[in-house]
N, C-alpha and C positions, 0 to 999 in steps of 0.2 A: 646802198647801205653796206657798210663794211662790218662783217661779222667777226667778233673776237673768237678766239679758240674756246673760251668758256661758254659763250653763247651757242656756238656750234655743237658743243658737247651736250648742252641742255636740250637742244632741238633733236639731236640724234636719240637721246634717251627717251624723250617724249614720243618720238616716232616709233621706237621699239616697243614702248608700253602700249601704244595704240594698236600696233600690229598684233601683239600678244593678246590684247583684249578682244580684237576682232576674231582671232583664231579660237579663243575660248567660247565666243558666242556662236560660232559655226559648228553645229552638231547635226549628225544624221544617225538614224538607228542602224545598228548592226544588221547585216543581211541575215546572219544566223544568230539568234538571240542566245544569251548565256544562261545557264541554270546551275545552281548548286543544291544538291540533295544531302540532307543529314538524317540518317536513319539509326535509331537506337537498335543495338543488336547484342544479345547476350549481356555481358557486363561492360561493353564498349559501344563504339559508334562506327558507322561506315559513312564516309563522305564521298560524293561523286561530283566532280566539276566538269562540265562539258558544254559544247555549243550545239545548237539545234537547227540544222538546215531543213528547208522545206522541199517537197517534191517539185512544186511549180510545174506540174504536168509532165515531168520527165520520167523516163524509165530509170529506176535507181539501181537495183542489184542486177548485175549483168549488163548494165548500161553506164550510167554516171559513175557508179562504183563497180569496177570490173570484178568478175569472179577470180579467185585464186591470187588476189593481190592484197597486201596488208593495207588495212583501212584504219584511219585515226579514230573511228567509231564516233563520228560527229563532224564538226567543222572547226576551222581555225586551229588553235592549239590542240594537241592530242588530249583525249579524255584522261582525267586523273582520278584514281580511286584510292582512298586512304582507309586503312583499318587501324583502330586504336588497340585492338586485341587480336590474338591469333584466331583464324577462321579456317574452314575447309571449303574449297570450291570444287564442286563435283567430286568430293571425296579426297581431294589433294590438299595437303597442309600448306597454309599460307601464313607466314609470320606477320605480326603487326608491322605496318609500314605504309609507304606511299608508292604507288605503281602507275605506270602508263597502261591504260586499257586499250588494247588493239584487237582487231578481229580480222579474219580472212574469210570473207563471204564465199559461199558456194551454194549451188542450187540444192544439193542434197545434204551437205554437212558443212558447218562452220567451224573455224578454229578460233577459240577465245585465248587471248594472250595477255599475260601480265608481264610487263617489261620493267626492268630495274631503273630505267631512266624516265621519270615521269614528266620532266620538263622539256617537251619537244614541240616544235611547230609542225603540225601535220604528222606525216610519217616519212618525211624527206630524209631525216637523219636516223631513222629507225635501224637498229642493228639486232639481228636475230641472236647474236652472241650475248646480248644483254637480257634476253628473255629469262624470266624466273619460272614461268609456268605456261604450258600450252595444254588445252583440253578440247576435245571434239564435242560438238553439240548439234543435234538435229534441229533445223529450223521448222517453224510451223507457218502455214499459209492462213492468213486471216481473211474473213469475209469482208470486214469493214476496213477501209483504207485509213492509214495514219498519215496525215499530211505533214506534220512536223515530227522529226525524229525525236523519240521519247525514250528516256531511261526511267524506270520506276521500280519500286519494291512492292511485292505482294506476298500474301500468305505468311506474314511475319509472326513468329512465335519467339519465346525466349531463346530457343536454340536452333531455329531454322528459318529460312526466308528464301524467296526467289527474287533474283535480279532480272528484270524484263527489259529487253531491247525491242523497240517497235518502230517500224518505218515502212511506208508504202503498204504492201500486203504481206509483210514478213514479220514474224515474231520469234525472238530467241528467249528461252527461259533457262536461267543459270541457277543451279541449286547451291545455296549457301548453308553451312551448318557451323556450329561452334560448341565447344565442350566447356560447360561452366560448373558442373555439379561439384567437382572436387574443390574448386575455389569457394563456392558458396558454402559447402559443408565446413570447410576450414574457417570461413568467416563467421559462421554461426557458432562454432566451437569457441572461437576467441571472444565473440560478443557475449556468450553466456558466462564468461568470467568477470564481466563488468557488473557494477552495482545496478545499473539500469539495463535490464535484459530485454531483448526484442522478442518477447514471448509470442505476440500476435503474428508478426511477420515470419518468424521461424516455424510456427505451427502451420501457417499457410503453405510455406515451401514444402514441408514434410507431407502435407495432404496432397498437394498438386504433383509431387514427384515420386510418389510411391514409397515414401519412407515409413518408419515405424509409427503407426497410428496411435498407439498408447502414449508414446512420447509426445506426439502432436496434441493429444487430448489433455495431457498434463500441463503443457505449456498454455493451451487455450484456457484452461481453468485458472491459471495464474493471471492471464490477461483479463479474464472476467472479474477476478477479485479486485484488480486495479481500476476497472471501469465497469461496474455492474449494470449501468443503465445504457450501455451501448448496444443497440439492436444488431449491429454488424458482427459483434463478437458472438451473440447468440446464434446468428446465422451460420457462422463458420464452425462454431462448436457443434451445432446440429448436423452440419455436413460431415464432419469427422465422425460423429456418433453413427450416422446412417451408413457411412462407408465401412465402419467397423462392425456393422450388424446390430447395433443398438437402436431399433426403431422407436421404442418407447422413449428413450432418452432424447432422440432427435425430435420427436413430436413435442416433448416438453420444452426443449430449447427453442424450437420454431415458434411455439405459442407465446413463450416469454418475449421473443423478438417482435412478434406482431403487437403485443400489448405495449411494449416500450416505444415502438415506432409510431403506434397510433397516438400515444400520449404526447410525443414530440412532433407529431404531424409530419413524419418522414415517410412520404408515400412510397418512395423507392424500396425501403426496407420492409414496409408492410407487404408490398408485392413479392419481394424475394423470399421473405419468411413464409408467406402464404404458399408459395410454390414448393418450398421445402416441406412444409407440413403435409401437403397433398402427396408428395413423393413418399414421405415416411409412412403414410397410411395405406399405401398400396400393398 
């Protein structure tokens, strides 16, 4: 059978499509699984993207990953860490941005590195001249073995957190902090110029961050006027009163909160206001 050029082209296209389809159907799992962590921190977020190798019975540090050599801190592409707001790592200022996260393992002391080039495969093209930050951290030996390399956040508060690196029987704990008070106070000042003022949230911030309690109480009273049947407002008003030394006022607020929560069948605020009442009676 004689094939025309048109028929031949159609057959070639069909063969190409079939080959592409077969390639799409052929899938195997990655030897090192990928993970992306997103952690709220301060007024921003921290995102970590990395691959997670397994020990597979191998000796890792001082073996598979030699001491005193730059490590991608994972597998495949170098680990990437992104900050949407300025932070401090081990007390060192780090501007918002995206960085390559590298480490240099050592038995007694590790070096944690933030590199200005986040898009790298492994550490093969790593350049020390691109480093933004280097800090020294003492590793810890763990009793339990971590089979899969793990990065996680712990002890997270509005202004501090720990970034943990865990693999084999080694753990690294990196201290993160951020300064948000000036920004929050400026934000509250601007918000209080608006028609709808955030009295409740502003009073909470003042209470939790050692600000003027009289101002906090004034704002919580305004929140109470706007929503007099809210047991959570009674709770926070009572907390402010108690912290300010007004035990009788705190007891009255807590009891009012218990009554309102009982009426609305809100068990959580019955419990919380009951706890506050007991504290105020001490």
